[in-house]
Biopython code that builds the backbone (N, CA, C, O; Angstrom):
import numpy as np
from Bio.PDB.StructureBuilder import StructureBuilder

atoms = [
    (1, "MET", "N", (0.722, -1.212, 0.083)),
    (1, "MET", "CA", (0.012, 0.028, 0.162)),
    (1, "MET", "C", (0.760, 1.315, 0.000)),
    (1, "MET", "O", (0.361, 2.259, -0.682)),
    (2, "ASN", "N", (1.929, 1.276, 0.713)),
    (2, "ASN", "CA", (2.922, 2.227, 0.616)),
    (2, "ASN", "C", (3.526, 2.700, -0.544)),
    (2, "ASN", "O", (3.906, 3.838, -0.819)),
    (3, "GLU", "N", (3.571, 1.383, -1.362)),
    (3, "GLU", "CA", (4.204, 1.590, -2.777)),
    (3, "GLU", "C", (3.203, 2.424, -3.714)),
    (3, "GLU", "O", (3.570, 3.214, -4.583)),
    (4, "LEU", "N", (1.971, 2.133, -3.411)),
    (4, "LEU", "CA", (0.850, 2.732, -4.428)),
    (4, "LEU", "C", (0.810, 4.345, -3.785)),
    (4, "LEU", "O", (0.960, 5.206, -4.653)),
    (5, "LYS", "N", (0.669, 4.739, -2.696)),
    (5, "LYS", "CA", (0.866, 5.933, -2.024)),
    (5, "LYS", "C", (1.989, 6.936, -2.879)),
    (5, "LYS", "O", (1.854, 8.060, -3.363)),
    (6, "ALA", "N", (3.101, 6.032, -2.833)),
    (6, "ALA", "CA", (4.512, 6.659, -3.403)),
    (6, "ALA", "C", (4.185, 7.086, -4.907)),
    (6, "ALA", "O", (4.411, 8.225, -5.317)),
    (7, "THR", "N", (3.630, 6.068, -5.698)),
    (7, "THR", "CA", (3.259, 5.996, -6.927)),
    (7, "THR", "C", (2.424, 7.354, -7.168)),
    (7, "THR", "O", (2.791, 8.204, -7.980)),
    (8, "LEU", "N", (1.183, 7.476, -6.325)),
    (8, "LEU", "CA", (0.141, 8.513, -6.535)),
    (8, "LEU", "C", (0.943, 9.735, -6.360)),
    (8, "LEU", "O", (0.940, 10.519, -7.309)),
    (9, "ARG", "N", (1.742, 10.085, -5.140)),
    (9, "ARG", "CA", (2.375, 11.241, -5.040)),
    (9, "ARG", "C", (3.279, 11.619, -6.343)),
    (9, "ARG", "O", (3.343, 12.773, -6.768)),
    (10, "ASP", "N", (4.026, 10.432, -6.976)),
    (10, "ASP", "CA", (4.756, 10.842, -8.083)),
    (10, "ASP", "C", (3.944, 11.205, -9.177)),
    (10, "ASP", "O", (4.213, 12.245, -9.777)),
    (11, "LEU", "N", (3.019, 10.527, -9.517)),
    (11, "LEU", "CA", (2.108, 10.858, -10.478)),
    (11, "LEU", "C", (1.470, 12.216, -10.408)),
    (11, "LEU", "O", (1.300, 12.868, -11.439)),
    (12, "GLU", "N", (1.034, 12.761, -8.978)),
    (12, "GLU", "CA", (0.662, 14.103, -8.807)),
    (12, "GLU", "C", (1.731, 15.167, -9.028)),
    (12, "GLU", "O", (1.430, 16.322, -9.328)),
    (13, "GLN", "N", (2.929, 14.769, -8.881)),
    (13, "GLN", "CA", (3.965, 15.843, -8.943)),
    (13, "GLN", "C", (4.204, 16.064, -10.426)),
    (13, "GLN", "O", (4.353, 17.210, -10.850)),
    (14, "ARG", "N", (4.243, 15.063, -11.191)),
    (14, "ARG", "CA", (4.315, 14.859, -12.623)),
    (14, "ARG", "C", (3.408, 15.563, -13.364)),
    (14, "ARG", "O", (3.738, 16.175, -14.380)),
    (15, "TYR", "N", (1.993, 15.518, -12.827)),
    (15, "TYR", "CA", (0.881, 15.974, -13.494)),
    (15, "TYR", "C", (0.888, 17.611, -13.063)),
    (15, "TYR", "O", (0.440, 18.336, -13.952)),
    (16, "LEU", "N", (1.256, 18.187, -12.034)),
    (16, "LEU", "CA", (1.601, 19.306, -11.415)),
    (16, "LEU", "C", (2.613, 20.220, -12.541)),
    (16, "LEU", "O", (2.312, 21.311, -13.026)),
    (17, "LEU", "N", (3.905, 19.423, -12.798)),
    (17, "LEU", "CA", (4.569, 19.833, -13.720)),
    (17, "LEU", "C", (3.982, 20.029, -15.137)),
    (17, "LEU", "O", (4.169, 21.091, -15.730)),
    (18, "PHE", "N", (3.250, 18.984, -15.703)),
    (18, "PHE", "CA", (2.724, 18.883, -16.821)),
    (18, "PHE", "C", (1.708, 20.165, -16.948)),
    (18, "PHE", "O", (1.812, 20.865, -17.955)),
    (19, "LYS", "N", (0.872, 20.445, -16.100)),
    (19, "LYS", "CA", (-0.051, 21.470, -15.972)),
    (19, "LYS", "C", (0.533, 22.835, -16.242)),
    (19, "LYS", "O", (0.007, 23.660, -16.990)),
    (20, "GLN", "N", (1.689, 23.018, -15.560)),
    (20, "GLN", "CA", (2.547, 24.219, -15.836)),
    (20, "GLN", "C", (2.905, 24.367, -17.151)),
    (20, "GLN", "O", (3.069, 25.492, -17.624)),
    (21, "GLN", "N", (3.066, 23.229, -17.889)),
    (21, "GLN", "CA", (3.415, 23.406, -19.349)),
    (21, "GLN", "C", (2.262, 23.060, -20.362)),
    (21, "GLN", "O", (2.518, 22.693, -21.509)),
    (22, "GLN", "N", (1.035, 23.190, -19.904)),
    (22, "GLN", "CA", (0.071, 22.692, -20.863)),
    (22, "GLN", "C", (-0.002, 23.868, -22.092)),
    (22, "GLN", "O", (-0.676, 23.616, -23.090)),
    (23, "PHE", "N", (0.596, 24.940, -21.997)),
    (23, "PHE", "CA", (0.667, 25.837, -23.422)),
    (23, "PHE", "C", (1.595, 25.128, -24.178)),
    (23, "PHE", "O", (1.323, 24.915, -25.360)),
    (24, "THR", "N", (2.750, 24.683, -23.662)),
    (24, "THR", "CA", (3.798, 24.083, -24.574)),
    (24, "THR", "C", (3.229, 22.709, -25.103)),
    (24, "THR", "O", (3.729, 22.341, -26.166)),
    (25, "PHE", "N", (2.340, 21.946, -24.587)),
    (25, "PHE", "CA", (1.963, 20.821, -24.965)),
    (25, "PHE", "C", (0.931, 21.144, -26.225)),
    (25, "PHE", "O", (0.837, 20.512, -27.278)),
    (26, "VAL", "N", (0.195, 22.296, -25.812)),
    (26, "VAL", "CA", (-1.000, 22.574, -27.004)),
    (26, "VAL", "C", (-0.185, 23.219, -28.087)),
    (26, "VAL", "O", (-0.675, 22.942, -29.182)),
    (27, "ALA", "N", (0.902, 23.996, -28.182)),
    (27, "ALA", "CA", (1.746, 24.484, -28.964)),
    (27, "ALA", "C", (2.320, 23.159, -29.930)),
    (27, "ALA", "O", (2.231, 23.103, -31.156)),
    (28, "ALA", "N", (2.819, 22.307, -29.194)),
    (28, "ALA", "CA", (3.384, 20.947, -29.688)),
    (28, "ALA", "C", (2.324, 20.229, -30.634)),
    (28, "ALA", "O", (2.483, 20.027, -31.838)),
    (29, "LEU", "N", (1.381, 19.934, -29.986)),
    (29, "LEU", "CA", (-0.034, 19.363, -30.823)),
    (29, "LEU", "C", (-0.105, 20.218, -32.361)),
    (29, "LEU", "O", (0.012, 19.742, -33.490)),
    (30, "ASP", "N", (-0.298, 21.391, -32.019)),
    (30, "ASP", "CA", (-0.387, 22.360, -33.225)),
    (30, "ASP", "C", (0.602, 22.102, -34.196)),
    (30, "ASP", "O", (0.324, 21.898, -35.378)),
    (31, "HIS", "N", (1.951, 22.103, -33.659)),
    (31, "HIS", "CA", (3.232, 22.208, -34.626)),
    (31, "HIS", "C", (3.155, 20.848, -35.368)),
    (31, "HIS", "O", (3.302, 20.864, -36.590)),
    (32, "THR", "N", (2.933, 19.653, -34.717)),
    (32, "THR", "CA", (2.914, 18.262, -35.216)),
    (32, "THR", "C", (1.636, 18.178, -36.184)),
    (32, "THR", "O", (1.748, 17.588, -37.258)),
    (33, "ARG", "N", (0.391, 18.783, -35.794)),
    (33, "ARG", "CA", (-0.522, 18.669, -36.681)),
    (33, "ARG", "C", (-0.270, 19.384, -37.999)),
    (33, "ARG", "O", (-0.548, 18.813, -39.053)),
    (34, "GLU", "N", (0.199, 20.505, -37.988)),
    (34, "GLU", "CA", (0.434, 21.381, -39.134)),
    (34, "GLU", "C", (1.679, 20.450, -39.983)),
    (34, "GLU", "O", (1.651, 20.455, -41.213)),
    (35, "ASN", "N", (2.587, 19.786, -39.363)),
    (35, "ASN", "CA", (3.474, 18.902, -39.988)),
    (35, "ASN", "C", (2.733, 17.810, -40.794)),
    (35, "ASN", "O", (3.025, 17.415, -41.922)),
    (36, "ALA", "N", (1.919, 17.479, -40.158)),
    (36, "ALA", "CA", (1.004, 16.238, -40.814)),
    (36, "ALA", "C", (-0.218, 16.691, -41.690)),
    (36, "ALA", "O", (-1.106, 15.986, -42.169)),
    (37, "HIS", "N", (-0.034, 18.053, -41.776)),
    (37, "HIS", "CA", (-1.053, 18.541, -42.621)),
    (37, "HIS", "C", (-2.504, 18.092, -42.261)),
    (37, "HIS", "O", (-3.186, 17.659, -43.190)),
    (38, "ASP", "N", (-3.065, 18.149, -40.971)),
    (38, "ASP", "CA", (-4.022, 17.392, -40.376)),
    (38, "ASP", "C", (-4.805, 18.560, -39.377)),
    (38, "ASP", "O", (-5.298, 18.206, -38.306)),
    (39, "LYS", "N", (-4.851, 19.680, -39.744)),
    (39, "LYS", "CA", (-5.324, 20.842, -39.026)),
    (39, "LYS", "C", (-6.836, 20.797, -38.822)),
    (39, "LYS", "O", (-7.354, 21.409, -37.888)),
    (40, "THR", "N", (-7.476, 20.146, -39.608)),
    (40, "THR", "CA", (-9.105, 20.203, -39.535)),
    (40, "THR", "C", (-9.713, 19.065, -38.809)),
    (40, "THR", "O", (-10.833, 19.210, -38.321)),
    (41, "LYS", "N", (-9.048, 17.900, -38.690)),
    (41, "LYS", "CA", (-9.378, 16.763, -37.623)),
    (41, "LYS", "C", (-9.059, 17.153, -36.266)),
    (41, "LYS", "O", (-7.982, 17.687, -36.002)),
    (42, "PRO", "N", (-10.014, 16.892, -35.318)),
    (42, "PRO", "CA", (-9.360, 17.296, -34.006)),
    (42, "PRO", "C", (-8.739, 16.214, -33.406)),
    (42, "PRO", "O", (-8.977, 15.135, -33.949)),
    (43, "VAL", "N", (-7.955, 16.194, -32.365)),
    (43, "VAL", "CA", (-7.109, 15.191, -31.855)),
    (43, "VAL", "C", (-7.916, 14.707, -30.853)),
    (43, "VAL", "O", (-8.326, 15.397, -29.919)),
    (44, "SER", "N", (-8.210, 13.278, -31.057)),
    (44, "SER", "CA", (-9.396, 12.783, -30.214)),
    (44, "SER", "C", (-9.035, 11.321, -29.510)),
    (44, "SER", "O", (-9.854, 10.707, -28.825)),
    (45, "THR", "N", (-7.627, 10.834, -29.793)),
    (45, "THR", "CA", (-7.054, 9.568, -29.082)),
    (45, "THR", "C", (-5.685, 9.754, -28.687)),
    (45, "THR", "O", (-4.938, 10.468, -29.356)),
    (46, "LEU", "N", (-5.236, 9.059, -27.461)),
    (46, "LEU", "CA", (-3.803, 8.942, -27.329)),
    (46, "LEU", "C", (-2.906, 8.310, -28.414)),
    (46, "LEU", "O", (-1.715, 8.585, -28.566)),
    (47, "SER", "N", (-3.698, 7.330, -29.234)),
    (47, "SER", "CA", (-2.822, 6.731, -30.376)),
    (47, "SER", "C", (-2.658, 7.844, -31.553)),
    (47, "SER", "O", (-1.784, 7.690, -32.406)),
    (48, "GLN", "N", (-3.428, 8.839, -31.569)),
    (48, "GLN", "CA", (-3.208, 9.833, -32.440)),
    (48, "GLN", "C", (-2.051, 10.759, -32.171)),
    (48, "GLN", "O", (-1.274, 11.166, -33.034)),
    (49, "VAL", "N", (-2.005, 11.124, -30.568)),
    (49, "VAL", "CA", (-0.795, 11.896, -30.277)),
    (49, "VAL", "C", (0.357, 11.054, -30.394)),
    (49, "VAL", "O", (1.381, 11.628, -30.766)),
    (50, "GLN", "N", (0.434, 9.731, -30.147)),
    (50, "GLN", "CA", (1.717, 8.774, -30.199)),
    (50, "GLN", "C", (2.029, 8.905, -31.777)),
    (50, "GLN", "O", (3.196, 9.027, -32.147)),
    (51, "ASN", "N", (0.939, 8.875, -32.718)),
    (51, "ASN", "CA", (1.425, 8.864, -34.020)),
    (51, "ASN", "C", (2.154, 10.222, -34.491)),
    (51, "ASN", "O", (3.172, 10.246, -35.183)),
    (52, "TYR", "N", (1.485, 11.312, -34.017)),
    (52, "TYR", "CA", (2.188, 12.612, -34.366)),
    (52, "TYR", "C", (3.472, 12.634, -33.779)),
    (52, "TYR", "O", (4.361, 13.183, -34.430)),
    (53, "LEU", "N", (3.723, 12.193, -32.785)),
    (53, "LEU", "CA", (5.078, 12.272, -31.942)),
    (53, "LEU", "C", (6.126, 11.356, -32.973)),
    (53, "LEU", "O", (7.154, 11.829, -33.457)),
    (54, "ASP", "N", (5.710, 10.142, -33.171)),
    (54, "ASP", "CA", (6.454, 9.178, -34.170)),
    (54, "ASP", "C", (6.790, 9.326, -35.486)),
    (54, "ASP", "O", (7.730, 8.751, -36.035)),
    (55, "HIS", "N", (5.905, 10.219, -36.080)),
    (55, "HIS", "CA", (6.041, 10.638, -37.553)),
    (55, "HIS", "C", (6.110, 12.092, -37.951)),
    (55, "HIS", "O", (6.684, 12.459, -38.976)),
    (56, "TYR", "N", (5.506, 12.908, -37.108)),
    (56, "TYR", "CA", (5.697, 14.395, -37.496)),
    (56, "TYR", "C", (6.379, 15.233, -36.614)),
    (56, "TYR", "O", (6.481, 16.427, -36.896)),
    (57, "CYS", "N", (6.836, 14.806, -35.641)),
    (57, "CYS", "CA", (7.465, 15.751, -34.364)),
    (57, "CYS", "C", (9.014, 15.879, -34.794)),
    (57, "CYS", "O", (9.730, 14.880, -34.719)),
    (58, "ASN", "N", (9.568, 17.202, -35.276)),
    (58, "ASN", "CA", (10.788, 17.274, -35.177)),
    (58, "ASN", "C", (11.613, 18.240, -34.457)),
    (58, "ASN", "O", (12.724, 18.615, -34.830)),
    (59, "ASN", "N", (10.996, 18.626, -33.388)),
    (59, "ASN", "CA", (11.518, 19.513, -32.545)),
    (59, "ASN", "C", (11.551, 19.057, -31.201)),
    (59, "ASN", "O", (10.543, 18.607, -30.655)),
    (60, "SER", "N", (12.884, 19.168, -30.521)),
    (60, "SER", "CA", (13.143, 18.617, -29.114)),
    (60, "SER", "C", (12.093, 18.877, -28.197)),
    (60, "SER", "O", (11.541, 18.008, -27.523)),
    (61, "THR", "N", (11.756, 20.393, -28.178)),
    (61, "THR", "CA", (10.683, 20.483, -26.900)),
    (61, "THR", "C", (9.356, 20.099, -27.417)),
    (61, "THR", "O", (8.650, 19.745, -26.472)),
    (62, "ASP", "N", (8.834, 20.040, -28.378)),
    (62, "ASP", "CA", (7.540, 19.201, -28.796)),
    (62, "ASP", "C", (7.837, 17.723, -28.258)),
    (62, "ASP", "O", (7.059, 17.224, -27.446)),
    (63, "LYS", "N", (8.931, 17.043, -28.697)),
    (63, "LYS", "CA", (8.933, 15.754, -28.243)),
    (63, "LYS", "C", (8.856, 15.464, -26.882)),
    (63, "LYS", "O", (8.146, 14.573, -26.415)),
    (64, "ARG", "N", (9.671, 16.298, -26.159)),
    (64, "ARG", "CA", (9.715, 16.226, -24.710)),
    (64, "ARG", "C", (8.250, 16.387, -23.939)),
    (64, "ARG", "O", (7.885, 15.701, -22.985)),
    (65, "ILE", "N", (7.657, 17.227, -24.439)),
    (65, "ILE", "CA", (6.294, 17.283, -23.969)),
    (65, "ILE", "C", (5.273, 16.640, -24.227)),
    (65, "ILE", "O", (4.348, 16.553, -23.419)),
    (66, "LEU", "N", (5.261, 15.999, -25.564)),
    (66, "LEU", "CA", (4.474, 14.786, -26.129)),
    (66, "LEU", "C", (4.679, 13.470, -25.300)),
    (66, "LEU", "O", (3.781, 12.772, -24.827)),
    (67, "ILE", "N", (5.953, 13.277, -25.220)),
    (67, "ILE", "CA", (6.438, 12.116, -24.334)),
    (67, "ILE", "C", (5.919, 12.147, -22.975)),
    (67, "ILE", "O", (5.384, 11.154, -22.482)),
    (68, "MET", "N", (6.075, 13.406, -22.258)),
    (68, "MET", "CA", (5.664, 13.738, -20.804)),
    (68, "MET", "C", (4.189, 13.273, -20.850)),
    (68, "MET", "O", (3.759, 12.463, -20.029)),
    (69, "PHE", "N", (3.570, 13.704, -21.643)),
    (69, "PHE", "CA", (2.026, 13.588, -21.849)),
    (69, "PHE", "C", (1.555, 12.151, -21.814)),
    (69, "PHE", "O", (0.684, 11.740, -21.048)),
    (70, "LEU", "N", (2.252, 11.363, -22.778)),
    (70, "LEU", "CA", (2.011, 9.905, -23.102)),
    (70, "LEU", "C", (2.233, 8.994, -21.960)),
    (70, "LEU", "O", (1.504, 8.063, -21.616)),
    (71, "ASP", "N", (3.533, 9.457, -21.324)),
    (71, "ASP", "CA", (4.023, 8.759, -20.089)),
    (71, "ASP", "C", (3.117, 8.917, -19.147)),
    (71, "ASP", "O", (2.748, 7.918, -18.529)),
    (72, "LEU", "N", (2.560, 10.227, -18.835)),
    (72, "LEU", "CA", (1.810, 10.349, -17.590)),
    (72, "LEU", "C", (0.586, 9.404, -17.855)),
    (72, "LEU", "O", (0.203, 8.659, -16.952)),
    (73, "CYS", "N", (0.048, 9.419, -18.917)),
    (73, "CYS", "CA", (-1.304, 8.629, -19.425)),
    (73, "CYS", "C", (-1.006, 7.248, -19.170)),
    (73, "CYS", "O", (-1.733, 6.504, -18.512)),
    (74, "LYS", "N", (0.269, 6.867, -19.799)),
    (74, "LYS", "CA", (0.486, 5.385, -19.569)),
    (74, "LYS", "C", (0.597, 4.902, -17.912)),
    (74, "LYS", "O", (0.081, 3.899, -17.419)),
    (75, "ASP", "N", (1.200, 5.649, -17.413)),
    (75, "ASP", "CA", (1.531, 5.553, -15.793)),
    (75, "ASP", "C", (0.160, 5.426, -14.927)),
    (75, "ASP", "O", (-0.081, 4.619, -14.029)),
    (76, "LEU", "N", (-0.605, 6.377, -15.416)),
    (76, "LEU", "CA", (-2.023, 6.597, -14.796)),
    (76, "LEU", "C", (-2.658, 5.324, -15.122)),
    (76, "LEU", "O", (-3.073, 4.631, -14.194)),
    (77, "SER", "N", (-2.783, 4.935, -16.323)),
    (77, "SER", "CA", (-3.508, 3.549, -16.531)),
    (77, "SER", "C", (-3.025, 2.514, -15.929)),
    (77, "SER", "O", (-3.853, 1.694, -15.532)),
    (78, "GLU", "N", (-1.517, 2.230, -15.674)),
    (78, "GLU", "CA", (-0.868, 1.254, -14.851)),
    (78, "GLU", "C", (-1.523, 1.319, -13.400)),
    (78, "GLU", "O", (-2.089, 0.378, -12.844)),
    (79, "PHE", "N", (-1.353, 2.530, -12.917)),
    (79, "PHE", "CA", (-1.702, 2.682, -11.734)),
    (79, "PHE", "C", (-3.343, 2.088, -11.367)),
    (79, "PHE", "O", (-3.666, 1.377, -10.416)),
    (80, "CYS", "N", (-4.186, 2.619, -12.413)),
    (80, "CYS", "CA", (-5.482, 2.141, -12.127)),
    (80, "CYS", "C", (-5.694, 0.624, -12.151)),
    (80, "CYS", "O", (-6.540, 0.115, -11.416)),
    (81, "SER", "N", (-4.885, -0.162, -13.046)),
    (81, "SER", "CA", (-4.641, -1.504, -12.803)),
    (81, "SER", "C", (-4.073, -1.934, -11.900)),
    (81, "SER", "O", (-4.329, -3.125, -11.722)),
    (82, "GLN", "N", (-3.182, -1.384, -11.001)),
    (82, "GLN", "CA", (-2.547, -1.767, -9.641)),
    (82, "GLN", "C", (-3.747, -1.696, -8.849)),
    (82, "GLN", "O", (-4.130, -2.714, -8.272)),
    (83, "LEU", "N", (-4.461, -0.490, -8.740)),
    (83, "LEU", "CA", (-5.641, -0.397, -7.864)),
    (83, "LEU", "C", (-6.685, -1.494, -8.037)),
    (83, "LEU", "O", (-7.354, -1.916, -7.094)),
    (84, "GLU", "N", (-6.783, -1.904, -9.200)),
    (84, "GLU", "CA", (-8.039, -3.157, -9.514)),
    (84, "GLU", "C", (-7.510, -4.343, -9.088)),
    (84, "GLU", "O", (-8.255, -5.204, -8.619)),
    (85, "ASP", "N", (-6.182, -4.536, -9.196)),
    (85, "ASP", "CA", (-5.498, -5.723, -8.570)),
    (85, "ASP", "C", (-5.762, -6.002, -7.051)),
    (85, "ASP", "O", (-6.030, -7.118, -6.606)),
    (86, "ILE", "N", (-5.656, -4.862, -6.310)),
    (86, "ILE", "CA", (-5.718, -4.970, -4.921)),
    (86, "ILE", "C", (-6.926, -5.599, -4.657)),
    (86, "ILE", "O", (-6.996, -6.614, -3.964)),
    (87, "ASN", "N", (-7.978, -5.000, -5.220)),
    (87, "ASN", "CA", (-9.636, -5.621, -4.792)),
    (87, "ASN", "C", (-10.087, -5.512, -6.215)),
    (87, "ASN", "O", (-10.334, -4.377, -6.623)),
    (88, "PRO", "N", (-10.235, -6.567, -7.065)),
    (88, "PRO", "CA", (-10.827, -6.657, -8.032)),
    (88, "PRO", "C", (-12.494, -6.608, -8.287)),
    (88, "PRO", "O", (-13.150, -6.196, -9.244)),
    (89, "LYS", "N", (-12.860, -7.179, -7.072)),
    (89, "LYS", "CA", (-14.311, -7.259, -6.864)),
    (89, "LYS", "C", (-14.969, -5.923, -6.482)),
    (89, "LYS", "O", (-16.171, -5.858, -6.739)),
    (90, "ALA", "N", (-14.460, -4.959, -5.975)),
    (90, "ALA", "CA", (-14.888, -3.596, -5.841)),
    (90, "ALA", "C", (-15.192, -2.742, -7.116)),
    (90, "ALA", "O", (-15.917, -1.748, -7.084)),
    (91, "CYS", "N", (-14.580, -3.211, -8.233)),
    (91, "CYS", "CA", (-14.618, -2.551, -9.351)),
    (91, "CYS", "C", (-15.970, -2.959, -10.130)),
    (91, "CYS", "O", (-15.995, -4.084, -10.630)),
    (92, "SER", "N", (-17.005, -2.188, -10.257)),
    (92, "SER", "CA", (-18.093, -2.258, -10.896)),
    (92, "SER", "C", (-18.088, -1.595, -12.334)),
    (92, "SER", "O", (-17.141, -0.826, -12.495)),
    (93, "PRO", "N", (-18.965, -1.732, -13.442)),
    (93, "PRO", "CA", (-18.744, -1.047, -14.630)),
    (93, "PRO", "C", (-19.126, 0.299, -14.337)),
    (93, "PRO", "O", (-18.603, 1.072, -15.140)),
    (94, "ASP", "N", (-19.815, 0.844, -13.518)),
    (94, "ASP", "CA", (-20.157, 2.187, -13.075)),
    (94, "ASP", "C", (-19.142, 2.778, -12.188)),
    (94, "ASP", "O", (-19.371, 3.914, -11.772)),
    (95, "ASP", "N", (-18.160, 2.243, -11.867)),
    (95, "ASP", "CA", (-16.992, 2.636, -10.798)),
    (95, "ASP", "C", (-16.067, 3.734, -11.458)),
    (95, "ASP", "O", (-15.886, 3.640, -12.672)),
    (96, "ARG", "N", (-15.521, 4.669, -10.831)),
    (96, "ARG", "CA", (-14.799, 5.480, -11.393)),
    (96, "ARG", "C", (-13.261, 4.956, -11.930)),
    (96, "ARG", "O", (-12.642, 5.557, -12.808)),
    (97, "LEU", "N", (-12.902, 4.076, -11.440)),
    (97, "LEU", "CA", (-11.679, 3.328, -11.670)),
    (97, "LEU", "C", (-11.908, 2.885, -13.148)),
    (97, "LEU", "O", (-11.059, 3.080, -14.018)),
    (98, "GLU", "N", (-13.139, 2.261, -13.386)),
    (98, "GLU", "CA", (-13.413, 1.792, -14.929)),
    (98, "GLU", "C", (-13.458, 3.000, -15.779)),
    (98, "GLU", "O", (-12.860, 3.023, -16.855)),
    (99, "LYS", "N", (-14.128, 3.987, -15.352)),
    (99, "LYS", "CA", (-14.102, 5.036, -16.139)),
    (99, "LYS", "C", (-12.770, 5.554, -16.564)),
    (99, "LYS", "O", (-12.417, 5.734, -17.730)),
    (100, "CYS", "N", (-12.181, 5.740, -15.654)),
    (100, "CYS", "CA", (-10.647, 6.056, -15.682)),
    (100, "CYS", "C", (-9.839, 5.396, -16.730)),
    (100, "CYS", "O", (-9.150, 5.974, -17.570)),
    (101, "LYS", "N", (-10.018, 3.961, -16.571)),
    (101, "LYS", "CA", (-9.301, 3.032, -17.433)),
    (101, "LYS", "C", (-9.694, 3.189, -19.035)),
    (101, "LYS", "O", (-8.990, 3.008, -20.028)),
    (102, "LEU", "N", (-10.935, 3.551, -18.929)),
    (102, "LEU", "CA", (-11.645, 3.649, -20.318)),
    (102, "LEU", "C", (-11.230, 4.961, -21.059)),
    (102, "LEU", "O", (-11.083, 5.030, -22.279)),
    (103, "LEU", "N", (-11.064, 5.963, -20.206)),
    (103, "LEU", "CA", (-10.552, 7.279, -20.667)),
    (103, "LEU", "C", (-9.152, 7.051, -21.065)),
    (103, "LEU", "O", (-8.778, 7.645, -22.076)),
    (104, "LEU", "N", (-8.348, 6.328, -20.473)),
    (104, "LEU", "CA", (-6.814, 6.061, -20.622)),
    (104, "LEU", "C", (-6.598, 5.234, -21.686)),
    (104, "LEU", "O", (-5.482, 5.267, -22.206)),
    (105, "SER", "N", (-7.499, 4.438, -22.152)),
    (105, "SER", "CA", (-7.566, 3.566, -23.220)),
    (105, "SER", "C", (-6.914, 4.173, -24.568)),
    (105, "SER", "O", (-7.302, 5.323, -24.778)),
    (106, "CYS", "N", (-5.954, 3.633, -25.595)),
    (106, "CYS", "CA", (-5.369, 4.408, -26.449)),
    (106, "CYS", "C", (-6.372, 4.652, -27.551)),
    (106, "CYS", "O", (-6.075, 5.649, -28.208)),
    (107, "ASN", "N", (-7.322, 4.122, -27.895)),
    (107, "ASN", "CA", (-8.245, 4.220, -29.000)),
    (107, "ASN", "C", (-9.648, 5.070, -28.438)),
    (107, "ASN", "O", (-10.599, 5.186, -29.211)),
    (108, "ASN", "N", (-9.707, 5.585, -27.211)),
    (108, "ASN", "CA", (-10.947, 6.122, -26.763)),
    (108, "ASN", "C", (-10.953, 7.592, -27.515)),
    (108, "ASN", "O", (-9.931, 8.245, -27.727)),
    (109, "ASP", "N", (-12.234, 7.977, -27.863)),
    (109, "ASP", "CA", (-12.250, 9.200, -28.620)),
    (109, "ASP", "C", (-12.688, 10.158, -27.388)),
    (109, "ASP", "O", (-13.766, 10.101, -26.797)),
    (110, "MET", "N", (-11.553, 11.107, -27.113)),
    (110, "MET", "CA", (-11.647, 12.043, -26.065)),
    (110, "MET", "C", (-12.084, 13.477, -26.542)),
    (110, "MET", "O", (-12.064, 14.409, -25.739)),
    (111, "SER", "N", (-12.491, 13.664, -27.891)),
    (111, "SER", "CA", (-13.080, 14.877, -28.357)),
    (111, "SER", "C", (-14.077, 15.588, -27.681)),
    (111, "SER", "O", (-14.166, 16.816, -27.686)),
    (112, "ASN", "N", (-14.806, 14.837, -27.116)),
    (112, "ASN", "CA", (-16.176, 15.195, -26.530)),
    (112, "ASN", "C", (-15.701, 15.862, -24.751)),
    (112, "ASN", "O", (-16.333, 16.595, -23.991)),
    (113, "ILE", "N", (-14.665, 15.361, -24.643)),
    (113, "ILE", "CA", (-14.202, 15.957, -23.076)),
    (113, "ILE", "C", (-13.820, 17.248, -23.142)),
    (113, "ILE", "O", (-13.077, 17.740, -23.992)),
    (114, "ARG", "N", (-14.513, 17.971, -21.925)),
    (114, "ARG", "CA", (-14.323, 19.130, -21.645)),
    (114, "ARG", "C", (-13.811, 19.633, -20.263)),
    (114, "ARG", "O", (-14.248, 19.059, -19.265)),
    (115, "ALA", "N", (-12.972, 20.599, -20.124)),
    (115, "ALA", "CA", (-12.400, 20.818, -18.861)),
    (115, "ALA", "C", (-13.327, 21.667, -18.069)),
    (115, "ALA", "O", (-14.041, 22.479, -18.657)),
    (116, "LYS", "N", (-13.372, 21.533, -16.700)),
    (116, "LYS", "CA", (-14.510, 22.015, -15.794)),
    (116, "LYS", "C", (-13.747, 23.277, -15.251)),
    (116, "LYS", "O", (-14.292, 24.027, -14.441)),
]
sb = StructureBuilder()
sb.init_structure("model")
sb.init_model(0)
sb.init_chain("A")
sb.init_seg("    ")
for serial, (resi, resn, name, xyz) in enumerate(atoms, 1):
    if name == "N":
        sb.init_residue(resn, " ", resi, " ")
    sb.init_atom(name, np.array(xyz, "f"), 0.0, 1.0, " ", f" {name:<3s}", serial, name[0])
structure = sb.get_structure()
């Protein structure tokens, strides 16, 4: 349990760092979408961000922030799986953990998600 708490603290710190750099992230997405000649279609999945990183990102700052975002999402997904492994019976389809896992899946369409 202490390991999970440490992992959660690490994720929170990395999230705060990412949050401070959100404008850099948005700019990086814009640059890679421009390089891909894909400005009309919204970015809707993590797979799409990974594709932009792999094929259209040629700036080290853009690479760094896109990798930071994808790593954070991957680690959050792994953290959700660890939580589920602790008590798999506690996770119902309506559970927040299940919703979190769905949101973090690579092909989930996030285009309708809005920040509050």
